[in-house]
C-alpha positions, 0 to 999 in steps of 0.5 A, a space after each residue: 291319592 288313587 294310583 292310576 298308572 298301570 306300571 305301579 298297579 302292576 307292581 302291587 298286583 304281582 305281589 298279590 298275584 291278583 288284579 284290581 276288577 277294573 281290569 277284568 274283562 267281560 267274559 266275551 272279551 277275555 283272551 282266555 276264551 276268545 283266542 284261537 290258541 295254538 295258531 298264529 295268524 301268518 299275515 301277509 309279509 311284503 318285501 318292499 325292496 322287490 324290483 317286480 313294481 307290479 307285483 308289489 302294488 298287487 300284494 299291498 293292494 290285496 293285503 289292504 283289501 282282505 287283511 287290513 294288515 301286513 309286515 314289511 321287510 327289507 324296508 331299509 330302516 337300519 336294524 340298530 336304529 330300530 333297536 336304539 328307538 326301543 332302547 331309549 323308549 324303554 329307558 324313559 318307562 323305567 325312569 322313577 315315576 315322578 320323572 315321567 310325570 313331568 311330561 303327563 298330559 295336563 288335566 283338562 288338556 284336549 289333545 292326546 299328547 304326553 305320558 298317560 294311561 286313559 285315552 278314550 271314554 271307557 266302556 263300563 268303566 273297564 281299563 286297558 293294562 297299559 300306560 303310554 306316551 304320545 308325541 308328534 315327531 313330524 313335521 317341525 311345525 306340529 312338534 311340541 318338545 314339552 311332551 318329549 322325554 329329557 331323559 334318556 338325553 339320547 331320546 330326542 336325537 334317536 326319534 328324529 333319526 328314526 322319523 327321517 328314515 321312516 318318511 321314505 318308507 311311509 311316502 313308498 306305502 301311500 304311493 303303492 296304496 294309491 297305485 293299488 286303486 288305479 290312482 296316481 302315486 301321490 293322490 293318496 297322501 294328498 288326500 290326507 293333507 299332502 306334506 302336512 301329514 302329521 306323524 304321531 308316535 305312541 309308545 305302549 308299555 304293558 307291564 307283566 299281569 299276574 292274570 293275563 287270561 283276564 285282561 287286555 292291554 288295548 281293547 278291540 279297535 280300529 286306528 283313526 289314522 291313515 296307516 299305522 307303522 309299528 315296531 313291537 318288542 319280541 313279546 307276543 301281544 298283537 291280536 287280529 280278528 279275522 273270520 270271527 275269531 282272535 288270532 295272535 299275529 306272528 312276531 318278525 324281528 326288524 319287520 314293520 307292521 302296517 295297519 290300514 287305518 280309518 282314513 285310508 278306508 274312507 279315502 278308498 271308499 271301503 276297498 281298503 279295509 281298517 284292521 280290527 285289532 287288540 293287544 293281550 299282555 303277558 304274565 312274566 314279561 313287559 310288552 311294548 310297542 311303537 306304533 307311528 300313526 300318520 294322521 291328517 292335520 286336525 282341520 283338514 277334510 277327509 272323504 272318499 277320493 272323487 275319482 273312486 266315486 261312481 253311480 255304481 260305487 256311491 260314496 259310503 262315507 262322509 267327508 269331515 274334518 279329521 278333528 271332528 272324526 277323532 272327537 266322534 270316535 273317542 267319545 263313542 258317537 256316530 260319525 
């Protein structure tokens, strides 16, 4: 049987010092030739405990318009909880392979939840150097515990604690984004499904790669979500496309990295920009990340907020069900 999991492929590749050709990117995509080396991109860092509310609104709005990505500090989620989240995720990926396969995405399953490797249609058959685990963590009605690891035993409790700490941060960010467009605090969240907004956790596991200059963890993309709130580990890997070049994004311990996703770009009618990003891999170290995608419910229709549409600023995007948007994006179809 063909070995599909990158973690297993990596074990063999690191013995040989080479990687299978399916992981070698085309020359115009290879990190070695396309990264601006020696420059770490200082994306905006925003202190969300800032008591000057107008200044906070302005800084988040500006970052979302010109960058599509920012890092937040003093967010109120305890550092120990972030460490625990990282610890239980790492322990899951270090389990024996057959134990991880128990929660693998079932063959023929239409959703993304579960342990897996391939996510979307692969262009020219090229693969990313990553395995992943997806599962919904909120609201309770959207959760399917079939896709949650049973081991380590503290996995469930830790993830439930983390999402409870994250919800107020996410609500605050969506409120600030709303106000940055001159809207009421809750309008952005309502445009995404309100209290039915789904929190989808993904854990990315990028094992050491003997040829990191030739491979990518995740190919260049924008996130389908509204916003993505990401916890990285300390291994460099996130890159952002800015001014026609790829740059490494600085790692700040215990900061949360926030990506503007496609649904916020649509709601804002293009005022906020979803960030084009990719991930590189490391020769010696395992990189991991914990993005939380805030997604509208599948049947919910998302389109530009009517208040933002004027004669001079007509709608730039169609209004459509989120599930239809996802289908088109994963299958590389026009929206």
